[in-house]
ZABAPA-403692 format. One line per 5 residues: number of its first residue (from 0); their letters; for each residue x, y, z of N, C-alpha, C. Coordinates in steps of 0.2 Angstrom, whole numbers, plus 5000, padded with zeros to 4 digits. Layout:
BEGIN
NUM> a> X Y Z X Y Z X Y Z ~ ...
END
This chain:
BEGIN
0> mekrl> 5013 4985 5111 5009 4985 5106 5001 4987 5107 ~ 4998 4993 5105 4991 4992 5103 4989 4987 5100 ~ 4983 4984 5104 4977 4979 5100 4972 4982 5098 ~ 4967 4978 5095 4960 4979 5095 4957 4972 5094 ~ 4953 4974 5097 4946 4965 5097 4941 4968 5095
5> fpsig> 4939 4966 5088 4931 4967 5087 4928 4959 5086 ~ 4921 4960 5089 4918 4955 5091 4917 4951 5085 ~ 4916 4953 5078 4915 4948 5072 4922 4944 5072 ~ 4927 4946 5073 4933 4944 5070 4937 4939 5079 ~ 4934 4942 5084 4938 4936 5090 4943 4937 5092
10> reisl> 4947 4940 5089 4954 4939 5090 4958 4945 5090 ~ 4963 4947 5096 4966 4954 5096 4970 4953 5091 ~ 4970 4959 5086 4975 4962 5079 4978 4966 5083 ~ 4985 4968 5081 4989 4972 5083 4986 4978 5079 ~ 4986 4983 5081 4983 4990 5076 4989 4992 5069
15> lgfgl> 4997 4990 5072 5000 4992 5067 5001 4984 5063 ~ 5000 4984 5058 5001 4977 5056 5007 4978 5049 ~ 5012 4974 5049 5017 4972 5043 5015 4971 5035 ~ 5016 4978 5032 5014 4977 5026 5021 4972 5021 ~ 5020 4969 5017 5025 4964 5016 5026 4966 5008
20> mrlpt> 5023 4972 5006 5024 4974 4999 5032 4978 4997 ~ 5033 4980 5000 5040 4984 5000 5046 4984 5004 ~ 5047 4976 5002 5052 4973 5007 5060 4975 5006 ~ 5064 4975 5009 5072 4976 5008 5074 4970 5001 ~ 5076 4975 4998 5080 4971 4991 5086 4972 4990
25> fggqa> 5090 4967 4985 5097 4970 4982 5096 4973 4975 ~ 5101 4978 4976 5099 4981 4967 5094 4986 4964 ~ 5089 4988 4968 5083 4989 4966 5078 4985 4962 ~ 5080 4979 4964 5076 4974 4959 5071 4970 4963 ~ 5065 4971 4963 5061 4968 4967 5059 4962 4968
30> knidy> 5062 4956 4964 5061 4950 4964 5068 4949 4969 ~ 5071 4952 4971 5078 4952 4975 5078 4953 4981 ~ 5073 4950 4985 5074 4951 4991 5080 4949 4996 ~ 5078 4955 5001 5086 4953 5007 5084 4948 5012 ~ 5084 4942 5010 5080 4939 5015 5081 4939 5022
35> ptvek> 5091 4938 5025 5089 4939 5032 5090 4944 5034 ~ 5089 4952 5030 5085 4956 5033 5079 4956 5035 ~ 5073 4951 5030 5066 4951 5031 5066 4947 5038 ~ 5071 4941 5037 5070 4937 5046 5072 4941 5051 ~ 5076 4946 5051 5077 4947 5055 5071 4955 5060
40> mvdra> 5066 4958 5053 5062 4962 5055 5057 4958 5057 ~ 5055 4952 5053 5051 4948 5057 5051 4945 5063 ~ 5055 4945 5066 5056 4942 5073 5055 4948 5077 ~ 5059 4954 5074 5059 4960 5079 5050 4962 5079 ~ 5048 4961 5073 5038 4963 5072 5034 4958 5078
45> leagi> 5038 4951 5078 5034 4947 5082 5034 4951 5090 ~ 5043 4951 5090 5045 4952 5099 5041 4957 5101 ~ 5039 4962 5096 5037 4970 5099 5029 4969 5099 ~ 5025 4963 5097 5018 4962 5096 5016 4962 5091 ~ 5018 4965 5085 5016 4965 5080 5011 4956 5077
50> nyfdt> 5006 4956 5075 5004 4949 5075 5000 4948 5068 ~ 5001 4953 5063 4996 4954 5057 5001 4955 5052 ~ 5002 4951 5046 5008 4950 5041 5005 4950 5035 ~ 5004 4956 5030 4999 4957 5024 5005 4957 5019 ~ 5002 4950 5014 5006 4950 5007 5002 4949 5002
55> ayvyh> 5002 4947 4997 4999 4946 4993 5003 4940 4986 ~ 4999 4938 4980 5002 4935 4977 5007 4936 4972 ~ 5004 4944 4970 5009 4947 4964 5015 4953 4968 ~ 5014 4952 4974 5020 4957 4977 5027 4955 4977 ~ 5032 4959 4975 5038 4958 4972 5039 4954 4968
60> egese> 5035 4953 4962 5034 4949 4956 5034 4941 4960 ~ 5029 4941 4965 5028 4932 4968 5032 4932 4973 ~ 5037 4935 4975 5042 4932 4980 5041 4933 4988 ~ 5037 4939 4987 5033 4941 4994 5030 4937 4998 ~ 5026 4932 4996 5024 4926 4998 5029 4921 5001
65> tnagr> 5033 4918 4997 5039 4913 4998 5043 4915 5003 ~ 5045 4922 5004 5049 4925 5008 5046 4926 5015 ~ 5039 4928 5013 5036 4930 5021 5036 4921 5026 ~ 5033 4916 5021 5032 4908 5022 5037 4906 5027 ~ 5044 4910 5024 5051 4906 5025 5052 4911 5032
70> alsrh> 5050 4916 5033 5051 4919 5039 5047 4916 5044 ~ 5040 4918 5042 5035 4916 5047 5035 4911 5051 ~ 5038 4904 5047 5037 4897 5049 5040 4897 5052 ~ 5047 4899 5056 5052 4896 5059 5047 4899 5065 ~ 5041 4901 5068 5038 4905 5073 5030 4899 5074
75> nrady> 5028 4900 5080 5022 4897 5083 5016 4901 5078 ~ 5012 4895 5075 5008 4896 5070 5002 4902 5074 ~ 5003 4900 5080 4997 4903 5085 4998 4911 5086 ~ 5004 4913 5085 5005 4918 5086 5007 4925 5082 ~ 5002 4924 5074 5002 4927 5070 4998 4927 5065
80> hvatk> 4994 4931 5062 4990 4932 5056 4992 4933 5051 ~ 4990 4929 5047 4995 4931 5038 4986 4931 5033 ~ 4990 4936 5030 4984 4940 5027 4985 4940 5020 ~ 4983 4937 5014 4985 4937 5008 4979 4939 5003 ~ 4981 4939 4997 4977 4941 4991 4975 4937 4984
85> lplwi> 4969 4936 4982 4969 4934 4977 4968 4939 4972 ~ 4974 4937 4964 4971 4944 4960 4968 4942 4954 ~ 4962 4945 4956 4955 4944 4951 4958 4945 4943 ~ 4961 4948 4942 4964 4950 4936 4967 4946 4932 ~ 4970 4941 4935 4973 4935 4931 4969 4929 4932
90> vssaq> 4962 4927 4936 4960 4924 4935 4955 4921 4930 ~ 4956 4917 4926 4953 4915 4921 4948 4910 4921 ~ 4948 4906 4926 4943 4901 4928 4943 4900 4934 ~ 4937 4895 4936 4937 4892 4944 4943 4889 4945 ~ 4948 4885 4941 4952 4879 4941 4957 4885 4944
95> raesi> 4958 4890 4940 4965 4895 4942 4964 4900 4948 ~ 4958 4900 4950 4957 4903 4958 4959 4896 4963 ~ 4958 4891 4961 4959 4885 4966 4965 4883 4967 ~ 4971 4883 4959 4977 4882 4959 4983 4888 4962 ~ 4978 4893 4963 4982 4900 4965 4981 4900 4973
100> faeql> 4976 4899 4976 4975 4897 4982 4981 4891 4984 ~ 4980 4886 4981 4986 4880 4982 4992 4883 4983 ~ 4994 4886 4980 5000 4890 4977 5002 4894 4983 ~ 4997 4897 4987 4998 4901 4992 5001 4898 4998 ~ 4997 4893 5000 4996 4891 5006 5004 4885 5003
105> qklqt> 5006 4884 5000 5014 4881 4999 5018 4885 5000 ~ 5017 4890 4997 5022 4896 4998 5022 4900 5005 ~ 5016 4901 5007 5015 4902 5015 5018 4897 5021 ~ 5019 4892 5018 5020 4884 5024 5016 4884 5028 ~ 5009 4883 5027 5005 4883 5030 4998 4883 5028
110> dyidf> 4993 4879 5033 4988 4875 5030 4980 4876 5028 ~ 4982 4886 5031 4975 4890 5032 4979 4898 5031 ~ 4974 4902 5028 4974 4909 5029 4972 4911 5033 ~ 4971 4916 5037 4969 4919 5044 4966 4925 5039 ~ 4966 4929 5036 4963 4932 5032 4965 4934 5024
115> ylahn> 4960 4931 5021 4960 4930 5014 4956 4937 5009 ~ 4959 4939 5006 4955 4945 5002 4955 4943 4992 ~ 4950 4946 4992 4950 4947 4982 4953 4954 4981 ~ 4956 4953 4978 4961 4957 4978 4960 4964 4973 ~ 4961 4970 4977 4959 4977 4971 4952 4974 4966
120> igass> 4945 4974 4970 4941 4973 4963 4937 4981 4963 ~ 4941 4979 4956 4937 4986 4953 4933 4983 4949 ~ 4931 4987 4943 4926 4987 4939 4925 4979 4934 ~ 4931 4978 4932 4932 4972 4927 4934 4964 4934 ~ 4939 4967 4939 4938 4960 4943 4930 4958 4947
125> fkile> 4928 4964 4947 4919 4963 4953 4917 4958 4946 ~ 4915 4959 4939 4915 4955 4934 4918 4947 4934 ~ 4923 4947 4935 4926 4941 4939 4924 4935 4943 ~ 4924 4941 4947 4922 4939 4955 4914 4936 4953 ~ 4911 4939 4951 4904 4937 4949 4902 4930 4942
130> dlkvy> 4905 4931 4937 4906 4928 4934 4907 4921 4935 ~ 4912 4921 4937 4916 4914 4939 4913 4911 4947 ~ 4909 4915 4949 4908 4915 4957 4914 4912 4960 ~ 4917 4917 4961 4924 4916 4964 4921 4916 4972 ~ 4918 4922 4974 4918 4921 4980 4912 4915 4982
135> dilsq> 4909 4912 4981 4908 4905 4981 4911 4901 4983 ~ 4918 4900 4979 4924 4895 4980 4927 4896 4987 ~ 4929 4904 4987 4932 4905 4994 4927 4904 5000 ~ 4922 4906 4999 4916 4905 5004 4916 4895 5008 ~ 4918 4891 5002 4918 4885 5003 4924 4883 5008
140> kkqag> 4929 4888 5005 4936 4884 5008 4936 4889 5016 ~ 4931 4895 5017 4930 4897 5023 4928 4892 5028 ~ 4920 4887 5027 4919 4882 5028 4924 4875 5029 ~ 4929 4875 5026 4932 4869 5027 4938 4873 5032 ~ 4938 4877 5033 4943 4880 5038 4950 4882 5034
145> qiryl> 4951 4883 5029 4956 4884 5024 4956 4893 5023 ~ 4953 4897 5026 4951 4902 5026 4947 4903 5033 ~ 4950 4911 5036 4948 4911 5042 4941 4917 5041 ~ 4944 4922 5037 4940 4926 5037 4941 4929 5030 ~ 4935 4931 5027 4936 4933 5021 4932 4941 5018
150> gfsvh> 4939 4943 5016 4937 4951 5013 4939 4952 5006 ~ 4941 4960 5007 4942 4961 5000 4944 4970 5000 ~ 4950 4972 4995 4954 4976 4995 4950 4981 4989 ~ 4950 4988 4989 4947 4991 4984 4951 4998 4983 ~ 4951 5001 4977 4953 5007 4975 4949 5009 4972
155> dspqh> 4942 5011 4974 4938 5014 4968 4933 5019 4973 ~ 4929 5021 4969 4923 5024 4971 4919 5023 4977 ~ 4917 5027 4981 4911 5023 4985 4905 5021 4984 ~ 4903 5022 4975 4899 5021 4972 4898 5014 4971 ~ 4905 5013 4968 4905 5004 4968 4906 5000 4974
160> ldkil> 4910 5003 4979 4909 5000 4985 4903 4997 4986 ~ 4898 5002 4986 4891 5001 4988 4891 4993 4983 ~ 4891 4993 4979 4891 4988 4974 4894 4981 4977 ~ 4900 4983 4978 4904 4976 4981 4899 4973 4987 ~ 4897 4981 4993 4895 4977 4999 4888 4973 4998
165> aahdw> 4883 4976 4993 4876 4974 4992 4879 4967 4989 ~ 4884 4964 4986 4884 4957 4983 4884 4952 4986 ~ 4888 4953 4992 4891 4950 4995 4892 4950 5003 ~ 4892 4946 5009 4893 4948 5015 4902 4947 5016 ~ 4906 4952 5021 4911 4952 5020 4913 4951 5028
170> dfaqi> 4919 4948 5029 4921 4948 5036 4926 4954 5039 ~ 4927 4956 5033 4933 4964 5034 4934 4967 5026 ~ 4936 4972 5026 4938 4977 5021 4945 4981 5020 ~ 4948 4981 5015 4954 4986 5016 4954 4990 5011 ~ 4956 4996 5011 4955 5003 5009 4962 5007 5010
175> qlnyi> 4963 5012 5006 4968 5016 5005 4964 5020 5009 ~ 4968 5023 5014 4965 5030 5018 4973 5032 5021 ~ 4971 5039 5020 4976 5044 5023 4977 5049 5023 ~ 4980 5056 5028 4977 5062 5026 4976 5067 5021 ~ 4980 5064 5014 4979 5066 5009 4973 5064 5005
180> dwvsl> 4972 5057 5004 4966 5053 4999 4960 5053 5003 ~ 4959 5056 5011 4954 5057 5015 4947 5060 5011 ~ 4952 5067 5009 4945 5071 5004 4946 5071 4997 ~ 4952 5069 4993 4954 5068 4986 4952 5062 4984 ~ 4952 5056 4986 4951 5050 4984 4945 5048 4989
185> kseel> 4943 5052 4990 4936 5050 4995 4936 5045 4999 ~ 4942 5045 5002 4943 5038 5008 4939 5040 5014 ~ 4937 5046 5016 4932 5047 5020 4925 5042 5020 ~ 4922 5044 5013 4916 5041 5011 4916 5033 5012 ~ 4923 5029 5010 4924 5023 5009 4922 5021 5017
190> yqklt> 4927 5025 5021 4928 5023 5028 4921 5022 5031 ~ 4916 5028 5030 4911 5028 5034 4906 5024 5032 ~ 4906 5021 5027 4902 5015 5023 4905 5010 5028 ~ 4910 5007 5027 4911 5001 5031 4909 5001 5037 ~ 4912 5006 5042 4910 5007 5049 4901 5007 5050
195> aknip> 4899 5009 5045 4892 5009 5046 4887 5004 5047 ~ 4891 4998 5042 4890 4989 5042 4893 4987 5048 ~ 4899 4990 5052 4900 4986 5058 4906 4982 5053 ~ 4910 4982 5048 4915 4979 5044 4920 4981 5048 ~ 4924 4978 5049 4932 4980 5052 4935 4983 5045
200> viime> 4939 4989 5046 4944 4991 5042 4951 4990 5041 ~ 4956 4989 5037 4962 4985 5037 4963 4991 5032 ~ 4969 4997 5033 4971 5004 5029 4978 5002 5028 ~ 4976 5001 5022 4983 5003 5018 4986 5010 5014 ~ 4992 5010 5014 4995 5017 5011 4994 5021 5014
205> pvrgg> 4996 5020 5022 4993 5027 5026 4998 5030 5025 ~ 5004 5029 5024 5009 5035 5022 5010 5037 5014 ~ 5006 5033 5010 5008 5035 5003 5010 5032 5000 ~ 5013 5028 5000 5020 5025 4998 5025 5027 5000 ~ 5025 5031 5005 5032 5033 5008 5033 5041 5006
210> alanl> 5026 5046 5002 5026 5051 5001 5026 5057 5006 ~ 5021 5054 5011 5019 5057 5016 5026 5057 5024 ~ 5031 5053 5022 5036 5054 5027 5041 5057 5023 ~ 5040 5061 5016 5047 5065 5014 5042 5072 5010 ~ 5041 5076 5015 5036 5082 5014 5039 5087 5012
215> padae> 5037 5089 5008 5038 5097 5006 5041 5102 5013 ~ 5045 5106 5013 5050 5109 5017 5044 5112 5022 ~ 5040 5116 5020 5037 5121 5022 5031 5117 5027 ~ 5029 5110 5023 5023 5104 5029 5029 5102 5035 ~ 5036 5101 5031 5039 5096 5038 5040 5102 5041
220> kllrt> 5042 5109 5043 5042 5114 5048 5036 5113 5051 ~ 5029 5113 5048 5024 5113 5053 5023 5110 5056 ~ 5026 5102 5057 5026 5095 5061 5032 5096 5065 ~ 5038 5098 5062 5043 5098 5067 5041 5103 5073 ~ 5038 5110 5070 5038 5114 5076 5034 5112 5082
225> ydpka> 5028 5109 5078 5023 5104 5085 5027 5100 5089 ~ 5030 5095 5085 5033 5091 5089 5039 5090 5087 ~ 5045 5091 5089 5051 5090 5086 5055 5085 5086 ~ 5051 5080 5089 5054 5072 5091 5049 5066 5085 ~ 5044 5069 5082 5040 5066 5078 5043 5064 5070
230> ssasw> 5043 5059 5070 5043 5058 5062 5038 5060 5059 ~ 5038 5063 5052 5032 5063 5047 5028 5057 5046 ~ 5031 5052 5046 5027 5045 5045 5024 5044 5050 ~ 5025 5044 5057 5020 5045 5063 5017 5048 5064 ~ 5014 5055 5061 5010 5057 5059 5004 5054 5055
235> alrfa> 5007 5053 5050 5001 5049 5045 4999 5045 5048 ~ 5003 5039 5051 4999 5032 5054 4995 5034 5060 ~ 4997 5040 5064 4992 5040 5069 4985 5045 5065 ~ 4987 5047 5062 4978 5050 5057 4974 5044 5056 ~ 4977 5039 5054 4973 5032 5051 4972 5027 5057
240> aslpg> 4977 5029 5061 4974 5023 5068 4971 5027 5072 ~ 4970 5031 5073 4965 5036 5078 4957 5035 5076 ~ 4957 5031 5069 4948 5032 5068 4946 5025 5071 ~ 4941 5028 5074 4937 5020 5075 4935 5016 5072 ~ 4936 5010 5071 4933 5005 5066 4937 5001 5063
245> vmtvl> 4944 5005 5065 4950 5003 5060 4953 4996 5065 ~ 4955 4990 5062 4957 4985 5065 4965 4987 5064 ~ 4967 4986 5060 4974 4987 5059 4977 4992 5055 ~ 4982 4994 5054 4985 5001 5049 4992 4996 5046 ~ 4992 4994 5042 4997 4993 5036 5002 4996 5034
250> sgmsa> 5010 4995 5037 5016 4998 5034 5019 4994 5030 ~ 5022 4997 5024 5026 4993 5021 5034 4995 5022 ~ 5035 4993 5027 5041 4994 5030 5048 4992 5025 ~ 5053 4994 5024 5057 4991 5019 5066 4992 5022 ~ 5065 4994 5029 5071 4994 5033 5070 4994 5039
255> pdqme> 5074 4991 5045 5074 4990 5051 5073 4997 5055 ~ 5077 5002 5053 5075 5009 5057 5067 5011 5055 ~ 5063 5011 5049 5057 5011 5049 5053 5008 5053 ~ 5053 5001 5055 5052 4998 5059 5052 5000 5065 ~ 5057 5002 5068 5059 5005 5074 5055 5010 5077
260> dnlat> 5055 5015 5072 5050 5022 5071 5043 5019 5070 ~ 5042 5014 5069 5032 5012 5068 5032 5011 5074 ~ 5037 5006 5077 5035 5005 5085 5036 5009 5088 ~ 5038 5014 5089 5037 5017 5093 5031 5022 5093 ~ 5028 5021 5087 5022 5027 5088 5016 5022 5091
265> fssfk> 5017 5015 5089 5012 5010 5092 5013 5008 5096 ~ 5018 5009 5101 5020 5005 5107 5017 5009 5115 ~ 5018 5015 5111 5013 5020 5117 5009 5026 5113 ~ 5002 5021 5110 5000 5026 5105 4994 5032 5108 ~ 4995 5037 5105 4991 5043 5107 4987 5045 5100
270> plnda> 4980 5043 5100 4977 5048 5095 4979 5054 5093 ~ 4977 5055 5088 4979 5063 5086 4971 5067 5092 ~ 4976 5073 5093 4970 5079 5096 4968 5084 5090 ~ 4963 5087 5091 4961 5093 5088 4966 5097 5086 ~ 4971 5100 5088 4976 5104 5086 4980 5100 5081
275> ervil> 4980 5093 5082 4985 5088 5076 4982 5089 5071 ~ 4976 5088 5070 4972 5087 5065 4972 5096 5061 ~ 4971 5100 5064 4973 5107 5061 4978 5107 5057 ~ 4984 5105 5060 4991 5107 5055 4991 5101 5051 ~ 4988 5095 5052 4988 5090 5047 4984 5092 5040
280> dkvat> 4978 5097 5043 4975 5097 5039 4980 5105 5033 ~ 4984 5108 5036 4987 5113 5032 4994 5109 5030 ~ 4997 5104 5032 5001 5099 5030 4998 5096 5021 ~ 4991 5094 5024 4989 5091 5016 4988 5097 5011 ~ 4987 5103 5010 4986 5108 5008 4991 5110 5003
285> sfrla> 4999 5109 5009 5005 5111 5005 5007 5104 5001 ~ 5005 5098 5002 5006 5094 4999 5004 5093 4991 ~ 4997 5095 4991 4994 5094 4984 4996 5100 4982 ~ 4999 5105 4984 5002 5113 4979 5008 5107 4976 ~ 5011 5105 4981 5019 5101 4978 5019 5095 4974
290> navpc> 5015 5092 4974 5016 5086 4971 5010 5084 4966 ~ 5013 5082 4961 5009 5082 4954 5006 5077 4953 ~ 5009 5073 4954 5008 5064 4952 5004 5060 4959 ~ 5000 5059 4960 4997 5054 4967 4999 5047 4967 ~ 5005 5044 4964 5009 5039 4964 5011 5036 4970
295> tgcry> 5008 5029 4973 5010 5028 4979 5016 5021 4977 ~ 5018 5020 4973 5025 5017 4970 5023 5007 4972 ~ 5015 5007 4971 5013 5002 4971 5016 4996 4966 ~ 5017 5000 4960 5022 4995 4954 5018 4990 4953 ~ 5010 4991 4952 5006 4987 4948 5006 4990 4940
300> cmdcp> 5008 4996 4940 5012 4996 4932 5016 4991 4929 ~ 5019 4991 4932 5025 4987 4930 5023 4978 4928 ~ 5026 4977 4923 5032 4978 4920 5029 4984 4913 ~ 5034 4988 4912 5033 4990 4905 5035 4990 4900 ~ 5033 4986 4894 5033 4982 4888 5041 4986 4883
305> qgvni> 5040 4993 4887 5047 4996 4885 5052 4997 4887 ~ 5051 4995 4895 5057 4995 4901 5057 5001 4905 ~ 5052 5005 4904 5052 5012 4908 5051 5009 4915 ~ 5055 5014 4917 5055 5013 4925 5048 5018 4930 ~ 5042 5015 4929 5037 5022 4929 5037 5023 4935
310> pinls> 5038 5021 4942 5038 5023 4949 5043 5026 4949 ~ 5048 5025 4948 5056 5029 4949 5054 5037 4944 ~ 5052 5037 4937 5051 5042 4937 5045 5048 4939 ~ 5041 5045 4939 5036 5050 4943 5038 5050 4950 ~ 5041 5047 4952 5044 5050 4960 5048 5056 4960
315> iynqy> 5054 5054 4954 5058 5060 4954 5055 5067 4951 ~ 5048 5068 4948 5046 5070 4945 5043 5075 4950 ~ 5039 5072 4954 5037 5075 4961 5042 5077 4965 ~ 5047 5073 4966 5053 5078 4970 5054 5084 4967 ~ 5055 5085 4958 5056 5092 4957 5050 5096 4958
320> ramml> 5045 5095 4958 5038 5099 4959 5039 5100 4966 ~ 5041 5096 4969 5041 5100 4979 5047 5105 4978 ~ 5054 5102 4974 5059 5108 4974 5058 5115 4971 ~ 5053 5115 4968 5050 5121 4965 5047 5126 4967 ~ 5044 5123 4973 5042 5128 4978 5048 5133 4982
325> enqql> 5052 5128 4984 5058 5130 4986 5063 5133 4983 ~ 5065 5131 4977 5071 5132 4975 5070 5133 4966 ~ 5066 5137 4964 5066 5138 4957 5072 5136 4952 ~ 5078 5138 4954 5083 5138 4950 5088 5132 4951 ~ 5087 5129 4956 5090 5123 4959 5085 5115 4958
330> aplmf> 5079 5116 4956 5074 5111 4953 5077 5109 4948 ~ 5079 5112 4944 5078 5110 4935 5085 5106 4936 ~ 5092 5108 4938 5096 5104 4940 5098 5098 4944 ~ 5094 5098 4950 5092 5093 4952 5087 5086 4950 ~ 5084 5088 4946 5078 5084 4942 5084 5080 4936
335> gnyyr> 5088 5084 4934 5091 5083 4926 5097 5077 4930 ~ 5097 5079 4937 5103 5074 4939 5100 5068 4941 ~ 5095 5068 4944 5092 5062 4946 5088 5059 4940 ~ 5087 5061 4935 5085 5058 4929 5091 5055 4924 ~ 5094 5058 4926 5103 5055 4922 5104 5049 4923
340> tlves> 5102 5049 4931 5106 5040 4934 5100 5034 4934 ~ 5096 5035 4930 5091 5030 4927 5095 5028 4920 ~ 5094 5021 4920 5096 5018 4915 5093 5021 4906 ~ 5096 5022 4901 5090 5024 4896 5087 5020 4894 ~ 5087 5016 4894 5080 5013 4894 5075 5010 4899
345> eqavn> 5076 5015 4905 5072 5016 4910 5069 5022 4909 ~ 5069 5029 4907 5069 5034 4907 5062 5036 4902 ~ 5060 5041 4903 5051 5042 4901 5052 5045 4896 ~ 5058 5045 4893 5057 5046 4884 5053 5040 4880 ~ 5056 5033 4883 5054 5028 4880 5048 5026 4877
350> clacg> 5042 5030 4883 5035 5028 4884 5033 5029 4878 ~ 5030 5024 4874 5026 5022 4868 5017 5023 4869 ~ 5014 5027 4875 5009 5027 4876 5005 5021 4875 ~ 5007 5017 4876 5002 5011 4875 4996 5010 4878 ~ 4996 5013 4886 4993 5013 4889 4989 5008 4893
355> ecsth> 4993 5004 4892 4993 4997 4897 4994 4999 4904 ~ 4999 5001 4908 5000 5003 4912 4993 5007 4915 ~ 4991 5011 4913 4986 5015 4917 4980 5010 4919 ~ 4977 5005 4915 4974 4998 4915 4974 4995 4922 ~ 4980 4997 4926 4982 4992 4931 4983 4997 4938
360> cpqni> 4981 5004 4936 4984 5008 4941 4979 5009 4945 ~ 4981 5007 4952 4974 5010 4957 4973 5015 4959 ~ 4977 5020 4956 4975 5029 4957 4970 5031 4952 ~ 4970 5026 4947 4968 5029 4939 4972 5034 4938 ~ 4978 5035 4936 4983 5039 4934 4983 5041 4927
365> sisdh> 4984 5045 4924 4984 5044 4916 4993 5045 4915 ~ 4996 5039 4918 5003 5039 4918 5007 5040 4910 ~ 5004 5039 4905 5007 5040 4900 5008 5048 4897 ~ 5001 5052 4900 5004 5059 4899 5009 5063 4904 ~ 5009 5059 4909 5014 5063 4913 5019 5061 4913
370> lkqia> 5021 5053 4909 5029 5052 4909 5030 5056 4900 ~ 5024 5058 4896 5026 5064 4891 5029 5070 4894 ~ 5027 5073 4899 5028 5078 4904 5035 5077 4905 ~ 5036 5073 4909 5045 5070 4911 5049 5070 4907 ~ 5046 5068 4900 5052 5067 4895 5053 5075 4892
375> dlaas> 5047 5080 4891 5048 5085 4890 5051 5089 4892 ~ 5051 5089 4900 5055 5091 4904 5062 5090 4904 ~ 5063 5084 4903 5071 5081 4903 5075 5081 4897 ~ 5069 5084 4890 5073 5087 4885 5075 5095 4886 ~ 5070 5097 4888 5070 5105 4890 5078 5106 4895
380> isds> 5079 5104 4898 5083 5103 4903 5091 5102 4899 ~ 5091 5097 4897 5098 5096 4893 5098 5100 4887 ~ 5092 5104 4884 5094 5108 4879 5095 5116 4882 ~ 5095 5117 4887 5096 5123 4891 5105 5125 4893
END
């Protein structure tokens, strides 16, 4: 397993990190985690040299940390680094921050967190960070040895990142970066600002919630022609991991076969060459033409008060858009078939445009507008 060492961290960290955000589940329910499979995947990851495991208080409706602690605590604590996050948007007081941290230690079955992050610092959560002096609280825990390294994650503009960096000293930072968002979400600028300050970078969403593992046919063909054996996901992971200053690339692995594919990519890691970068530029253009909604399936928008399954609706719509480039007659039929598999209460037509989901979306998607498009499309197909 490829590892990287940063002087400011002083530990070798596996270039591939196990993201515990999209664990295998039963019945499609985020909270119903398939623990036996998780245990096997954690064991396999450690065996292969992965030593960075990333979770969060809110992942899997609060169950990710519990399952991570259960699986990891069976191993020598010195063999792995655990990262988790404080969800600032639910922190109403200093006491609340303290209680969440204590709960996380209990769930993770440890007495310290290796990498602790202020989770998704946006404008409102930055105000909470400052007003409640949360950074000071976490710094005290670092001094006491309960936190080894203190960082943050962010889905925002380069200008907002400047504000975060100016406010405090940070040991590391986590940003969304992939070959689509490199330009469209200004990931390149975020990355450059961090590396200019010698801040180790953790990459999240390198495969864009799995979207870059399921490309439009013409994009897939470009990759397969160059390297028939390489998966689409491996290209996306290599793009992120090829960047200097990146400490680890998180992959939200949901199944053992995904883990094996990722391990193959990082066990004999090869940075992208110039020819491969040109190909990915072409793939990115094809992807942008096909995909209407930049959803990564993170589920921060859930649960919807009306019961709408937002990520699934957006995923079905993106599949429809991709299919439209290939077969305009088949695409509506496929969309209709997939849409009807949803329970009626989960369908986009139930959206009341309350806007609550958009306030939690890291991608700043106008979710209600897209759900209306989906509902209208579904109605037009059923009437035809």
